[in-house]
mmCIF file as gemmi writes it, N, C-alpha and C atoms, coordinates in Angstrom:
data_model
loop_
_atom_site.group_PDB
_atom_site.id
_atom_site.type_symbol
_atom_site.label_atom_id
_atom_site.label_alt_id
_atom_site.label_comp_id
_atom_site.label_asym_id
_atom_site.label_entity_id
_atom_site.label_seq_id
_atom_site.pdbx_PDB_ins_code
_atom_site.Cartn_x
_atom_site.Cartn_y
_atom_site.Cartn_z
_atom_site.occupancy
_atom_site.B_iso_or_equiv
_atom_site.pdbx_formal_charge
_atom_site.auth_seq_id
_atom_site.auth_asym_id
_atom_site.pdbx_PDB_model_num
ATOM 1 N N . MET Axp A 1 ? 49.081 73.342 110.425 1 0 ? 1 A 1
ATOM 2 C CA . MET Axp A 1 ? 48.784 71.777 110.785 1 0 ? 1 A 1
ATOM 3 C C . MET Axp A 1 ? 47.571 71.459 110.913 1 0 ? 1 A 1
ATOM 4 N N . ALA Axp A 2 ? 47.303 70.652 110.635 1 0 ? 2 A 1
ATOM 5 C CA . ALA Axp A 2 ? 45.936 69.78 110.233 1 0 ? 2 A 1
ATOM 6 C C . ALA Axp A 2 ? 44.997 69.329 111.87 1 0 ? 2 A 1
ATOM 7 N N . LYS Axp A 3 ? 43.804 69.959 111.588 1 0 ? 3 A 1
ATOM 8 C CA . LYS Axp A 3 ? 43.134 69.472 112.757 1 0 ? 3 A 1
ATOM 9 C C . LYS Axp A 3 ? 43.477 67.652 113.523 1 0 ? 3 A 1
ATOM 10 N N . GLU Axp A 4 ? 43.473 67.345 114.3 1 0 ? 4 A 1
ATOM 11 C CA . GLU Axp A 4 ? 43.303 65.917 114.805 1 0 ? 4 A 1
ATOM 12 C C . GLU Axp A 4 ? 42.695 65.188 114.205 1 0 ? 4 A 1
ATOM 13 N N . SER Axp A 5 ? 41.128 65.988 113.821 1 0 ? 5 A 1
ATOM 14 C CA . SER Axp A 5 ? 40.107 64.498 113.692 1 0 ? 5 A 1
ATOM 15 C C . SER Axp A 5 ? 40.27 64.486 112.205 1 0 ? 5 A 1
ATOM 16 N N . MET Axp A 6 ? 41.158 65.212 111.708 1 0 ? 6 A 1
ATOM 17 C CA . MET Axp A 6 ? 41.16 65.054 109.649 1 0 ? 6 A 1
ATOM 18 C C . MET Axp A 6 ? 41.769 64.32 109.834 1 0 ? 6 A 1
ATOM 19 N N . LYS Axp A 7 ? 43.157 63.825 110.339 1 0 ? 7 A 1
ATOM 20 C CA . LYS Axp A 7 ? 44.788 62.831 110.767 1 0 ? 7 A 1
ATOM 21 C C . LYS Axp A 7 ? 44.072 61.536 110.7 1 0 ? 7 A 1
ATOM 22 N N . ALA Axp A 8 ? 42.588 61.68 111.672 1 0 ? 8 A 1
ATOM 23 C CA . ALA Axp A 8 ? 42.611 60.668 112.686 1 0 ? 8 A 1
ATOM 24 C C . ALA Axp A 8 ? 41.414 60.01 111.284 1 0 ? 8 A 1
ATOM 25 N N . ARG Axp A 9 ? 40.783 60.581 110.561 1 0 ? 9 A 1
ATOM 26 C CA . ARG Axp A 9 ? 40.086 60.033 109.127 1 0 ? 9 A 1
ATOM 27 C C . ARG Axp A 9 ? 40.751 59.609 108.113 1 0 ? 9 A 1
ATOM 28 N N . GLU Axp A 10 ? 41.87 59.91 108.332 1 0 ? 10 A 1
ATOM 29 C CA . GLU Axp A 10 ? 42.725 59.277 107.361 1 0 ? 10 A 1
ATOM 30 C C . GLU Axp A 10 ? 43.47 58.408 107.557 1 0 ? 10 A 1
ATOM 31 N N . VAL Axp A 11 ? 43.427 57.846 108.983 1 0 ? 11 A 1
ATOM 32 C CA . VAL Axp A 11 ? 44.338 56.932 109.235 1 0 ? 11 A 1
ATOM 33 C C . VAL Axp A 11 ? 43.056 55.376 109.211 1 0 ? 11 A 1
ATOM 34 N N . LYS Axp A 12 ? 41.981 56.27 109.654 1 0 ? 12 A 1
ATOM 35 C CA . LYS Axp A 12 ? 40.643 55.239 109.262 1 0 ? 12 A 1
ATOM 36 C C . LYS Axp A 12 ? 40.311 55.041 108.125 1 0 ? 12 A 1
ATOM 37 N N . ARG Axp A 13 ? 40.306 55.777 106.688 1 0 ? 13 A 1
ATOM 38 C CA . ARG Axp A 13 ? 40.106 55.067 105.431 1 0 ? 13 A 1
ATOM 39 C C . ARG Axp A 13 ? 41.306 54.53 105.428 1 0 ? 13 A 1
ATOM 40 N N . ALA Axp A 14 ? 42.531 54.841 105.203 1 0 ? 14 A 1
ATOM 41 C CA . ALA Axp A 14 ? 43.666 53.769 105.156 1 0 ? 14 A 1
ATOM 42 C C . ALA Axp A 14 ? 43.456 52.446 105.897 1 0 ? 14 A 1
ATOM 43 N N . LYS Axp A 15 ? 43.057 52.172 107.305 1 0 ? 15 A 1
ATOM 44 C CA . LYS Axp A 15 ? 43.167 51.329 107.704 1 0 ? 15 A 1
ATOM 45 C C . LYS Axp A 15 ? 41.465 50.235 107.249 1 0 ? 15 A 1
ATOM 46 N N . LEU Axp A 16 ? 40.675 51.091 106.385 1 0 ? 16 A 1
ATOM 47 C CA . LEU Axp A 16 ? 39.707 50.284 105.801 1 0 ? 16 A 1
ATOM 48 C C . LEU Axp A 16 ? 39.599 50.046 104.243 1 0 ? 16 A 1
ATOM 49 N N . VAL Axp A 17 ? 41.072 50.408 103.556 1 0 ? 17 A 1
ATOM 50 C CA . VAL Axp A 17 ? 41.563 50.36 101.823 1 0 ? 17 A 1
ATOM 51 C C . VAL Axp A 17 ? 42.436 49.068 102.497 1 0 ? 17 A 1
ATOM 52 N N . ALA Axp A 18 ? 43.39 49.228 103.159 1 0 ? 18 A 1
ATOM 53 C CA . ALA Axp A 18 ? 44.08 47.607 103.339 1 0 ? 18 A 1
ATOM 54 C C . ALA Axp A 18 ? 42.768 46.316 103.892 1 0 ? 18 A 1
ATOM 55 N N . LYS Axp A 19 ? 42.03 46.553 104.615 1 0 ? 19 A 1
ATOM 56 C CA . LYS Axp A 19 ? 41.161 45.615 105.074 1 0 ? 19 A 1
ATOM 57 C C . LYS Axp A 19 ? 39.935 44.939 103.315 1 0 ? 19 A 1
ATOM 58 N N . TYR Axp A 20 ? 39.96 46.205 103.239 1 0 ? 20 A 1
ATOM 59 C CA . TYR Axp A 20 ? 39.152 45.591 101.887 1 0 ? 20 A 1
ATOM 60 C C . TYR Axp A 20 ? 39.639 45.422 100.425 1 0 ? 20 A 1
ATOM 61 N N . ALA Axp A 21 ? 41.663 45.634 100.438 1 0 ? 21 A 1
ATOM 62 C CA . ALA Axp A 21 ? 41.743 45.709 99.221 1 0 ? 21 A 1
ATOM 63 C C . ALA Axp A 21 ? 41.408 43.913 98.344 1 0 ? 21 A 1
ATOM 64 N N . GLU Axp A 22 ? 41.66 43.403 98.957 1 0 ? 22 A 1
ATOM 65 C CA . GLU Axp A 22 ? 42.03 41.662 98.17 1 0 ? 22 A 1
ATOM 66 C C . GLU Axp A 22 ? 40.008 41.467 98.07 1 0 ? 22 A 1
ATOM 67 N N . LYS Axp A 23 ? 39.203 41.855 98.947 1 0 ? 23 A 1
ATOM 68 C CA . LYS Axp A 23 ? 38.146 41.529 98.558 1 0 ? 23 A 1
ATOM 69 C C . LYS Axp A 23 ? 37.514 42.395 96.905 1 0 ? 23 A 1
ATOM 70 N N . ARG Axp A 24 ? 38.322 43.389 97.073 1 0 ? 24 A 1
ATOM 71 C CA . ARG Axp A 24 ? 38.116 44.353 96.215 1 0 ? 24 A 1
ATOM 72 C C . ARG Axp A 24 ? 38.415 44.817 95.112 1 0 ? 24 A 1
ATOM 73 N N . ALA Axp A 25 ? 39.722 43.682 94.988 1 0 ? 25 A 1
ATOM 74 C CA . ALA Axp A 25 ? 40.588 43.018 93.35 1 0 ? 25 A 1
ATOM 75 C C . ALA Axp A 25 ? 39.441 41.935 93.035 1 0 ? 25 A 1
ATOM 76 N N . ALA Axp A 26 ? 39.734 40.65 94.272 1 0 ? 26 A 1
ATOM 77 C CA . ALA Axp A 26 ? 38.526 39.735 93.235 1 0 ? 26 A 1
ATOM 78 C C . ALA Axp A 26 ? 37.234 40.25 93.122 1 0 ? 26 A 1
ATOM 79 N N . LEU Axp A 27 ? 36.353 41.167 93.217 1 0 ? 27 A 1
ATOM 80 C CA . LEU Axp A 27 ? 35.186 41.746 92.786 1 0 ? 27 A 1
ATOM 81 C C . LEU Axp A 27 ? 35.582 41.855 91.44 1 0 ? 27 A 1
ATOM 82 N N . LYS Axp A 28 ? 36.172 43.169 91.567 1 0 ? 28 A 1
ATOM 83 C CA . LYS Axp A 28 ? 36.616 43.82 90.154 1 0 ? 28 A 1
ATOM 84 C C . LYS Axp A 28 ? 37.376 42.792 88.705 1 0 ? 28 A 1
ATOM 85 N N . GLU Axp A 29 ? 37.801 41.76 88.992 1 0 ? 29 A 1
ATOM 86 C CA . GLU Axp A 29 ? 38.622 40.312 88.427 1 0 ? 29 A 1
ATOM 87 C C . GLU Axp A 29 ? 37.015 40.294 87.956 1 0 ? 29 A 1
ATOM 88 N N . ALA Axp A 30 ? 36.709 39.413 89.282 1 0 ? 30 A 1
ATOM 89 C CA . ALA Axp A 30 ? 35.141 38.834 88.578 1 0 ? 30 A 1
ATOM 90 C C . ALA Axp A 30 ? 34.092 39.822 87.762 1 0 ? 30 A 1
ATOM 91 N N . GLY Axp A 31 ? 33.93 41.045 87.392 1 0 ? 31 A 1
ATOM 92 C CA . GLY Axp A 31 ? 33.846 42.109 86.962 1 0 ? 31 A 1
ATOM 93 C C . GLY Axp A 31 ? 32.288 42.527 87.493 1 0 ? 31 A 1
ATOM 94 N N . ASP Axp A 32 ? 32.181 41.953 88.918 1 0 ? 32 A 1
ATOM 95 C CA . ASP Axp A 32 ? 31.207 42.295 90.248 1 0 ? 32 A 1
ATOM 96 C C . ASP Axp A 32 ? 30.854 43.369 90.595 1 0 ? 32 A 1
ATOM 97 N N . TYR Axp A 33 ? 30.017 44.263 89.732 1 0 ? 33 A 1
ATOM 98 C CA . TYR Axp A 33 ? 30.727 45.834 90.175 1 0 ? 33 A 1
ATOM 99 C C . TYR Axp A 33 ? 28.735 46.229 91.666 1 0 ? 33 A 1
ATOM 100 N N . ALA Axp A 34 ? 27.753 44.974 91.623 1 0 ? 34 A 1
ATOM 101 C CA . ALA Axp A 34 ? 27.407 45.075 92.114 1 0 ? 34 A 1
ATOM 102 C C . ALA Axp A 34 ? 27.913 45.184 93.468 1 0 ? 34 A 1
ATOM 103 N N . GLY Axp A 35 ? 28.327 43.978 93.355 1 0 ? 35 A 1
ATOM 104 C CA . GLY Axp A 35 ? 29.231 43.644 94.978 1 0 ? 35 A 1
ATOM 105 C C . GLY Axp A 35 ? 30.003 44.911 95.633 1 0 ? 35 A 1
ATOM 106 N N . LEU Axp A 36 ? 30.501 45.646 94.071 1 0 ? 36 A 1
ATOM 107 C CA . LEU Axp A 36 ? 31.884 46.301 94.251 1 0 ? 36 A 1
ATOM 108 C C . LEU Axp A 36 ? 31.366 47.873 95.012 1 0 ? 36 A 1
ATOM 109 N N . ALA Axp A 37 ? 29.274 48.104 94.445 1 0 ? 37 A 1
ATOM 110 C CA . ALA Axp A 37 ? 29.155 49.5 95.375 1 0 ? 37 A 1
ATOM 111 C C . ALA Axp A 37 ? 28.386 48.431 96.692 1 0 ? 37 A 1
ATOM 112 N N . LYS Axp A 38 ? 28.157 47.569 96.976 1 0 ? 38 A 1
ATOM 113 C CA . LYS Axp A 38 ? 27.629 47.391 98.748 1 0 ? 38 A 1
ATOM 114 C C . LYS Axp A 38 ? 29.288 47.06 99.464 1 0 ? 38 A 1
ATOM 115 N N . LEU Axp A 39 ? 30.307 47.295 99.055 1 0 ? 39 A 1
ATOM 116 C CA . LEU Axp A 39 ? 31.775 47.312 99.517 1 0 ? 39 A 1
ATOM 117 C C . LEU Axp A 39 ? 31.558 49.057 100.699 1 0 ? 39 A 1
ATOM 118 N N . PRO Axp A 40 ? 31.875 49.682 101.862 1 0 ? 40 A 1
ATOM 119 C CA . PRO Axp A 40 ? 32.237 50.954 101.611 1 0 ? 40 A 1
ATOM 120 C C . PRO Axp A 40 ? 33.347 52.056 101.371 1 0 ? 40 A 1
ATOM 121 N N . LYS Axp A 41 ? 32.077 53.049 101.186 1 0 ? 41 A 1
ATOM 122 C CA . LYS Axp A 41 ? 33.166 53.623 100.587 1 0 ? 41 A 1
ATOM 123 C C . LYS Axp A 41 ? 33.925 54.58 100.775 1 0 ? 41 A 1
ATOM 124 N N . ASN Axp A 42 ? 34.297 54.331 101.866 1 0 ? 42 A 1
ATOM 125 C CA . ASN Axp A 42 ? 35.903 54.647 102.12 1 0 ? 42 A 1
ATOM 126 C C . ASN Axp A 42 ? 37.086 53.746 101.983 1 0 ? 42 A 1
ATOM 127 N N . SER Axp A 43 ? 36.335 53.029 101.167 1 0 ? 43 A 1
ATOM 128 C CA . SER Axp A 43 ? 37.297 51.532 101.391 1 0 ? 43 A 1
ATOM 129 C C . SER Axp A 43 ? 37.628 51.92 100.098 1 0 ? 43 A 1
ATOM 130 N N . ASN Axp A 44 ? 37.596 53.053 99.156 1 0 ? 44 A 1
ATOM 131 C CA . ASN Axp A 44 ? 37.625 52.837 98.116 1 0 ? 44 A 1
ATOM 132 C C . ASN Axp A 44 ? 39.412 53.57 98.165 1 0 ? 44 A 1
ATOM 133 N N . PRO Axp A 45 ? 40.603 53.255 97.481 1 0 ? 45 A 1
ATOM 134 C CA . PRO Axp A 45 ? 41.607 54.163 97.78 1 0 ? 45 A 1
ATOM 135 C C . PRO Axp A 45 ? 41.96 55.007 96.787 1 0 ? 45 A 1
ATOM 136 N N . VAL Axp A 46 ? 40.767 55.813 96.406 1 0 ? 46 A 1
ATOM 137 C CA . VAL Axp A 46 ? 40.874 56.987 95.324 1 0 ? 46 A 1
ATOM 138 C C . VAL Axp A 46 ? 40.752 57.906 96.349 1 0 ? 46 A 1
ATOM 139 N N . ARG Axp A 47 ? 40.084 57.639 97.602 1 0 ? 47 A 1
ATOM 140 C CA . ARG Axp A 47 ? 39.391 58.619 98.628 1 0 ? 47 A 1
ATOM 141 C C . ARG Axp A 47 ? 40.163 58.4 99.346 1 0 ? 47 A 1
ATOM 142 N N . LEU Axp A 48 ? 41.903 58.243 99.676 1 0 ? 48 A 1
ATOM 143 C CA . LEU Axp A 48 ? 43.081 58.381 99.842 1 0 ? 48 A 1
ATOM 144 C C . LEU Axp A 48 ? 43.632 59.605 99.953 1 0 ? 48 A 1
ATOM 145 N N . HIS Axp A 49 ? 44.029 60.631 100.664 1 0 ? 49 A 1
ATOM 146 C CA . HIS Axp A 49 ? 44.661 61.827 100.104 1 0 ? 49 A 1
ATOM 147 C C . HIS Axp A 49 ? 45.929 62.008 101.33 1 0 ? 49 A 1
ATOM 148 N N . ASN Axp A 50 ? 46.711 62.106 100.143 1 0 ? 50 A 1
ATOM 149 C CA . ASN Axp A 50 ? 47.858 62.791 100.808 1 0 ? 50 A 1
ATOM 150 C C . ASN Axp A 50 ? 49.018 64.033 101.406 1 0 ? 50 A 1
ATOM 151 N N . ARG Axp A 51 ? 49.042 63.309 103.145 1 0 ? 51 A 1
ATOM 152 C CA . ARG Axp A 51 ? 49.568 64.934 103.47 1 0 ? 51 A 1
ATOM 153 C C . ARG Axp A 51 ? 51.092 64.408 104.087 1 0 ? 51 A 1
ATOM 154 N N . CYS Axp A 52 ? 51.295 65.712 104.764 1 0 ? 52 A 1
ATOM 155 C CA . CYS Axp A 52 ? 52.499 65.599 104.908 1 0 ? 52 A 1
ATOM 156 C C . CYS Axp A 52 ? 52.671 64.855 105.832 1 0 ? 52 A 1
ATOM 157 N N . GLN Axp A 53 ? 53.944 63.973 106.126 1 0 ? 53 A 1
ATOM 158 C CA . GLN Axp A 53 ? 54.443 63.101 107.419 1 0 ? 53 A 1
ATOM 159 C C . GLN Axp A 53 ? 53.788 64.159 108.668 1 0 ? 53 A 1
ATOM 160 N N . LEU Axp A 54 ? 54.995 65.043 108.352 1 0 ? 54 A 1
ATOM 161 C CA . LEU Axp A 54 ? 54.98 65.884 110.007 1 0 ? 54 A 1
ATOM 162 C C . LEU Axp A 54 ? 54.125 66.943 110.749 1 0 ? 54 A 1
ATOM 163 N N . THR Axp A 55 ? 53.771 67.439 108.99 1 0 ? 55 A 1
ATOM 164 C CA . THR Axp A 55 ? 52.278 68.416 109.808 1 0 ? 55 A 1
ATOM 165 C C . THR Axp A 55 ? 51.411 67.904 109.67 1 0 ? 55 A 1
ATOM 166 N N . GLY Axp A 56 ? 50.834 67.298 108.846 1 0 ? 56 A 1
ATOM 167 C CA . GLY Axp A 56 ? 49.207 66.676 108.525 1 0 ? 56 A 1
ATOM 168 C C . GLY Axp A 56 ? 49.13 67.603 107.106 1 0 ? 56 A 1
ATOM 169 N N . ARG Axp A 57 ? 49.784 68.624 106.554 1 0 ? 57 A 1
ATOM 170 C CA . ARG Axp A 57 ? 49.086 69.808 105.652 1 0 ? 57 A 1
ATOM 171 C C . ARG Axp A 57 ? 48.789 68.925 104.45 1 0 ? 57 A 1
ATOM 172 N N . PRO Axp A 58 ? 47.276 68.843 104.048 1 0 ? 58 A 1
ATOM 173 C CA . PRO Axp A 58 ? 46.937 68.15 102.657 1 0 ? 58 A 1
ATOM 174 C C . PRO Axp A 58 ? 47.907 68.714 100.78 1 0 ? 58 A 1
ATOM 175 N N . LYS Axp A 59 ? 47.998 70.051 101.379 1 0 ? 59 A 1
ATOM 176 C CA . LYS Axp A 59 ? 48.118 70.749 99.988 1 0 ? 59 A 1
ATOM 177 C C . LYS Axp A 59 ? 49.94 70.48 99.868 1 0 ? 59 A 1
ATOM 178 N N . GLY Axp A 60 ? 49.805 71.318 98.77 1 0 ? 60 A 1
ATOM 179 C CA . GLY Axp A 60 ? 51.706 71.342 98.28 1 0 ? 60 A 1
ATOM 180 C C . GLY Axp A 60 ? 52.444 70.276 98.983 1 0 ? 60 A 1
ATOM 181 N N . TYR Axp A 61 ? 51.839 69.175 98.388 1 0 ? 61 A 1
ATOM 182 C CA . TYR Axp A 61 ? 52.295 67.558 98.705 1 0 ? 61 A 1
ATOM 183 C C . TYR Axp A 61 ? 53.31 66.769 98.003 1 0 ? 61 A 1
ATOM 184 N N . MET Axp A 62 ? 54.732 66.646 98.238 1 0 ? 62 A 1
ATOM 185 C CA . MET Axp A 62 ? 55.914 66.278 97.874 1 0 ? 62 A 1
ATOM 186 C C . MET Axp A 62 ? 55.363 65.002 97.617 1 0 ? 62 A 1
ATOM 187 N N . ARG Axp A 63 ? 55.526 63.96 96.648 1 0 ? 63 A 1
ATOM 188 C CA . ARG Axp A 63 ? 55.48 62.26 96.57 1 0 ? 63 A 1
ATOM 189 C C . ARG Axp A 63 ? 56.709 62.037 97.115 1 0 ? 63 A 1
ATOM 190 N N . ASP Axp A 64 ? 57.625 62.361 96.236 1 0 ? 64 A 1
ATOM 191 C CA . ASP Axp A 64 ? 59.312 61.886 96.737 1 0 ? 64 A 1
ATOM 192 C C . ASP Axp A 64 ? 59.943 61.899 98.131 1 0 ? 64 A 1
ATOM 193 N N . PHE Axp A 65 ? 59.356 62.463 98.998 1 0 ? 65 A 1
ATOM 194 C CA . PHE Axp A 65 ? 59.739 63.218 100.003 1 0 ? 65 A 1
ATOM 195 C C . PHE Axp A 65 ? 58.606 62.701 101.19 1 0 ? 65 A 1
ATOM 196 N N . GLY Axp A 66 ? 57.436 62.749 100.698 1 0 ? 66 A 1
ATOM 197 C CA . GLY Axp A 66 ? 56.681 62.31 101.707 1 0 ? 66 A 1
ATOM 198 C C . GLY Axp A 66 ? 56.203 63.698 102.493 1 0 ? 66 A 1
ATOM 199 N N . ILE Axp A 67 ? 56.33 64.665 102.108 1 0 ? 67 A 1
ATOM 200 C CA . ILE Axp A 67 ? 55.795 66.37 102.806 1 0 ? 67 A 1
ATOM 201 C C . ILE Axp A 67 ? 55.165 67.323 102.053 1 0 ? 67 A 1
ATOM 202 N N . SER Axp A 68 ? 55.153 67.454 103.078 1 0 ? 68 A 1
ATOM 203 C CA . SER Axp A 68 ? 54.458 69.421 102.254 1 0 ? 68 A 1
ATOM 204 C C . SER Axp A 68 ? 55.52 70.259 101.324 1 0 ? 68 A 1
ATOM 205 N N . ARG Axp A 69 ? 55.351 71.304 100.428 1 0 ? 69 A 1
ATOM 206 C CA . ARG Axp A 69 ? 56.51 71.688 100.028 1 0 ? 69 A 1
ATOM 207 C C . ARG Axp A 69 ? 57.121 72.797 101.255 1 0 ? 69 A 1
ATOM 208 N N . ILE Axp A 70 ? 56.469 73.575 101.921 1 0 ? 70 A 1
ATOM 209 C CA . ILE Axp A 70 ? 56.967 74.285 103.388 1 0 ? 70 A 1
ATOM 210 C C . ILE Axp A 70 ? 57.763 73.68 103.854 1 0 ? 70 A 1
ATOM 211 N N . THR Axp A 71 ? 57.359 72.257 104.4 1 0 ? 71 A 1
ATOM 212 C CA . THR Axp A 71 ? 58.226 71.137 105.464 1 0 ? 71 A 1
ATOM 213 C C . THR Axp A 71 ? 59.206 71.667 104.588 1 0 ? 71 A 1
ATOM 214 N N . PHE Axp A 72 ? 59.581 71.158 103.426 1 0 ? 72 A 1
ATOM 215 C CA . PHE Axp A 72 ? 60.605 70.595 102.252 1 0 ? 72 A 1
ATOM 216 C C . PHE Axp A 72 ? 61.114 71.963 102.956 1 0 ? 72 A 1
ATOM 217 N N . ARG Axp A 73 ? 60.858 72.938 102.178 1 0 ? 73 A 1
ATOM 218 C CA . ARG Axp A 73 ? 62.048 74.353 102.577 1 0 ? 73 A 1
ATOM 219 C C . ARG Axp A 73 ? 62.477 74.636 103.682 1 0 ? 73 A 1
ATOM 220 N N . GLU Axp A 74 ? 61.853 74.321 105.135 1 0 ? 74 A 1
ATOM 221 C CA . GLU Axp A 74 ? 62.417 74.372 106.171 1 0 ? 74 A 1
ATOM 222 C C . GLU Axp A 74 ? 63.341 73.455 105.974 1 0 ? 74 A 1
ATOM 223 N N . MET Axp A 75 ? 63.08 72.791 106.13 1 0 ? 75 A 1
ATOM 224 C CA . MET Axp A 75 ? 64.173 71.281 106.07 1 0 ? 75 A 1
ATOM 225 C C . MET Axp A 75 ? 65.429 71.235 105.27 1 0 ? 75 A 1
ATOM 226 N N . ALA Axp A 76 ? 65.258 72.231 104.039 1 0 ? 76 A 1
ATOM 227 C CA . ALA Axp A 76 ? 66.597 72.683 103.355 1 0 ? 76 A 1
ATOM 228 C C . ALA Axp A 76 ? 67.048 73.198 103.858 1 0 ? 76 A 1
ATOM 229 N N . SER Axp A 77 ? 66.561 74.323 104.268 1 0 ? 77 A 1
ATOM 230 C CA . SER Axp A 77 ? 67.465 75.322 104.053 1 0 ? 77 A 1
ATOM 231 C C . SER Axp A 77 ? 68.151 75.546 105.447 1 0 ? 77 A 1
ATOM 232 N N . ASN Axp A 78 ? 67.288 74.533 106.435 1 0 ? 78 A 1
ATOM 233 C CA . ASN Axp A 78 ? 68.029 74.276 107.638 1 0 ? 78 A 1
ATOM 234 C C . ASN Axp A 78 ? 69.539 72.763 107.37 1 0 ? 78 A 1
ATOM 235 N N . GLY Axp A 79 ? 69.583 72.044 106.357 1 0 ? 79 A 1
ATOM 236 C CA . GLY Axp A 79 ? 70.786 71.137 105.98 1 0 ? 79 A 1
ATOM 237 C C . GLY Axp A 79 ? 70.307 70.102 106.621 1 0 ? 79 A 1
ATOM 238 N N . LEU Axp A 80 ? 68.958 69.98 106.003 1 0 ? 80 A 1
ATOM 239 C CA . LEU Axp A 80 ? 68.573 68.586 106.969 1 0 ? 80 A 1
ATOM 240 C C . LEU Axp A 80 ? 68.052 67.242 105.817 1 0 ? 80 A 1
ATOM 241 N N . ILE Axp A 81 ? 68.045 68.005 104.724 1 0 ? 81 A 1
ATOM 242 C CA . ILE Axp A 81 ? 67.946 67.086 103.385 1 0 ? 81 A 1
ATOM 243 C C . ILE Axp A 81 ? 69.08 67.412 102.645 1 0 ? 81 A 1
ATOM 244 N N . PRO Axp A 82 ? 70.017 66.267 102.624 1 0 ? 82 A 1
ATOM 245 C CA . PRO Axp A 82 ? 70.779 66.212 101.832 1 0 ? 82 A 1
ATOM 246 C C . PRO Axp A 82 ? 71.076 66.529 100.359 1 0 ? 82 A 1
ATOM 247 N N . GLY Axp A 83 ? 71.862 67.017 99.761 1 0 ? 83 A 1
ATOM 248 C CA . GLY Axp A 83 ? 71.624 67.098 98.702 1 0 ? 83 A 1
ATOM 249 C C . GLY Axp A 83 ? 71.34 68.434 97.904 1 0 ? 83 A 1
ATOM 250 N N . VAL Axp A 84 ? 70.332 69.224 98.511 1 0 ? 84 A 1
ATOM 251 C CA . VAL Axp A 84 ? 69.885 70.282 98.365 1 0 ? 84 A 1
ATOM 252 C C . VAL Axp A 84 ? 70.244 71.551 98.485 1 0 ? 84 A 1
ATOM 253 N N . LYS Axp A 85 ? 70.47 72.333 98.145 1 0 ? 85 A 1
ATOM 254 C CA . LYS Axp A 85 ? 71.454 73.498 97.441 1 0 ? 85 A 1
ATOM 255 C C . LYS Axp A 85 ? 69.803 74.559 97.686 1 0 ? 85 A 1
ATOM 256 N N . LYS Axp A 86 ? 70.153 75.929 98.69 1 0 ? 86 A 1
ATOM 257 C CA . LYS Axp A 86 ? 69.034 76.778 98.309 1 0 ? 86 A 1
ATOM 258 C C . LYS Axp A 86 ? 69.799 77.612 96.817 1 0 ? 86 A 1
ATOM 259 N N . ALA Axp A 87 ? 68.566 77.817 96.208 1 0 ? 87 A 1
ATOM 260 C CA . ALA Axp A 87 ? 68.957 78.493 94.923 1 0 ? 87 A 1
ATOM 261 C C . ALA Axp A 87 ? 68.504 79.741 95.306 1 0 ? 87 A 1
ATOM 262 N N . SER Axp A 88 ? 67.742 80.078 94.554 1 0 ? 88 A 1
ATOM 263 C CA . SER Axp A 88 ? 66.661 81.145 94.894 1 0 ? 88 A 1
ATOM 264 C C . SER Axp A 88 ? 65.717 81.42 95.137 1 0 ? 88 A 1
ATOM 265 N N . TRP Axp A 89 ? 64.862 81.236 96.681 1 0 ? 89 A 1
ATOM 266 C CA . TRP Axp A 89 ? 63.246 81.069 97.08 1 0 ? 89 A 1
ATOM 267 C C . TRP Axp A 89 ? 63.656 81.991 98.144 1 0 ? 89 A 1
């Protein structure tokens, strides 16, 4: 389980990315790299990190499902994910 402060930091970064998305696109299109450098560092979408929606775990993230591999395995073995059969894990 991720720390609450780490989850909060990711939420804050996501808000900054959304806030500056249009401005960043306009500056990039204009080629104004000095203007891009003046924007907050955390407004860059590269700084976002994928986290499991249920546990907040940053590692072993599966994009198709939006959860970590461990959570996926638990949900699949409990029958919560349709179409997934337990093979040999």
